[in-house]
KOLDO-784459 format. One record per residue (C-alpha): x, y, z; residue in one letter. Coordinates in steps of 0.5 Angstrom, whole numbers, plus 500, padded with zeros to 3 digits. Layout:
# residues N
XYZA;...
***
This chain:
# residues 309
098570819M;098562818L;093559822V;091552823L;084552826D;082544829K;086541824I;083534825S;086527821K;086519821S;089514816F;084507818K;085507825Q;090511827K;089519829T;095524826V;091530828A;086532833R;082537833E;090541832I;089549833S;095555833F;097560829E;103563825V;105570824G;109573819R;115573820G;115568825K;117561825T;113555829A;117549830A;113543831V;116538836L;115531837G;116523837A;116519830S;109517828G;106523832S;104526827G;109533824K;109531818S;102530816T;101537819L;105540814L;102535807N;095538810I;099546810I;101544803A;095542800G;098535799L;093531804V;086534806Q;084534813P;078530815D;076536820G;078542821G;081549817E;088552814V;088560813L;093564810L;092571810G;085570812G;083566806E;080559806K;086554803Q;083547804N;078547797A;085549793L;090546790P;097545793P;099550786E;095555788S;096555795R;103560794H;107554799V;115553798A;117547802M;124544804M;126537805F;131532808Q;135530801D;134536799F;130534792A;135537787L;134535780L;141531778P;140532771H;139540772L;145545774N;145549781V;142556777W;137551774Q;135548780N;133555784A;129557778A;126550777F;119552780G;118559776L;120556770R;114551772M;109557772R;111559766G;116565766M;121566760G;128563761K;132569762A;128572767D;128565771A;135564771K;137572773R;131572779R;135564781A;142568780E;140574785E;137569790M;143564790L;147571791E;143571798E;144564800V;151565799G;152561793L;153568789G;157565782G;155558783M;150557777G;152554772E;156547776R;152542777R;149539784T;153533784D;160538785A;156541791L;158539798S;151538803G;151545805G;151547798E;145542796K;141545802Q;143552800R;141550792V;134548796A;133555800L;134559794A;129554791R;123555796A;124562796L;125565789V;118565788G;116569794K;112564798P;107566803K;109561807V;115556808L;114549810L;121546813L;121539813D;127537818E;131540813P;138540817F;138534820S;143530815S;148536816L;154536821D;153541827T;157548824A;154547817L;147546820R;148552825S;150556820Q;143554815L;139555821Q;141561822Q;140563814L;133561814A;131564820R;133571818D;131571811M;124568813V;125575818R;127579812Q;120576807R;116577814D;113570811I;110565816P;114559818A;113551820V;120547822L;118540823V;123537828T;126531833H;131536835D;129541841P;136545841A;133547833E;126548836A;129552840C;134556836F;130557830M;122558833A;119564835D;113559838S;114551840L;108547838V;109539843L;105533839L;104527842S;101522838S;096527834G;094531840S;098538842L;100538848I;103545848Q;104550845H;107557847G;115562847T;120557847P;122560854E;115560857E;115551855V;121550857L;121554865Q;115550865R;113544861P;105542862A;107535863N;112529862A;111528855A;112535854A;118535858A;122529855R;120532848L;124538850L;130534853G;129535859C;132532865M;130529872N;123528869V;118523873S;110522872E;109527877Q;114533876R;120535873Y;126538877I;130542873P;138541873P;139548875E;135546882A;140540884V;147541886R;153537890I;153540898S;155538904P;147539906E;143535902G;141528902T;145523902Q;145520895C;148514891R;153516886L;150514879L;155516875H;159521873C;162522867F;166529864R;162535859L;167540854P;164545861A;164541867G;162535869W;155530869R;154528876I;147523877T;146520883A;139516886Q;135520892H;131517897P;125522895E;126524888Y;129518885G;134519880E;137526879L;142529875S;146536875C;152538873F;158540877A;166544876D;169538880A;168530879P;165526885V;169520887H;166517892D;160510892S;156517895T;154524895C;150529898R;145534893I;141539895A;134541891V;132547891A;124545891E;121552890T;123550882Q;121544882I;114543877V;109539879C;105536873F;097537874Q;095529874A;091527868A;
***
């Protein structure tokens, strides 16, 4: 299990982590979701030992990690830009960490090729990395990260540069391999869909503070505040409340509203209107609205009201 206990960090006058605490069980993935500058990557660097916290402790398997150098932590990282070495072929890139730790060439090659087979690159060990697609490069990076049997896997937006189909495949592969190897993983992302798909728990950050932590189902069902709801990509958010789109519908019994937008989506239509009480509201409908006004009904029992700060 990976535990972060009251981690704090400041750079000059900016606080990027303020007493952040959460834990990640074996075989589980925690997604750290936040805007740019919210402290996401700093947390990964603290876990890896690349940055020392000003306060708090990182524990792995119950053992304190702060005093250990990065090379002694058994932490693997994946990056957005693949970070492959262009002068090495595929198996040599996958085996790089093993060779740096002193493993013989033959054993390192065998281990690397076995891992390449697991990530779908069997028989490609001799290829140059510049001949690979983006998805294949990230598979090499995943093989390199896992071949050394790390105790924790850190993922720093590794799939954001891939197209939609490749991104989904690699997300599923990484999630499944974390579970198979029974290690904790921490994913940094700004994409709520990726976070909810890959993660067993969400950690929402804003300006260095943890604003909500829980399962995707718990967090999506009841965001803690407007900042959390916006990080999750929720619609119909104000500082006082969140109204889920499923609580809003076009209905003859609804309140008269001014139509703002009506546009087609693959699964239907998105309607946005100005409600006299709740302000701008969006919902989904099977048919478009052709008039300048429409009637909208709101299920008030589904409204999530935020507590005053």
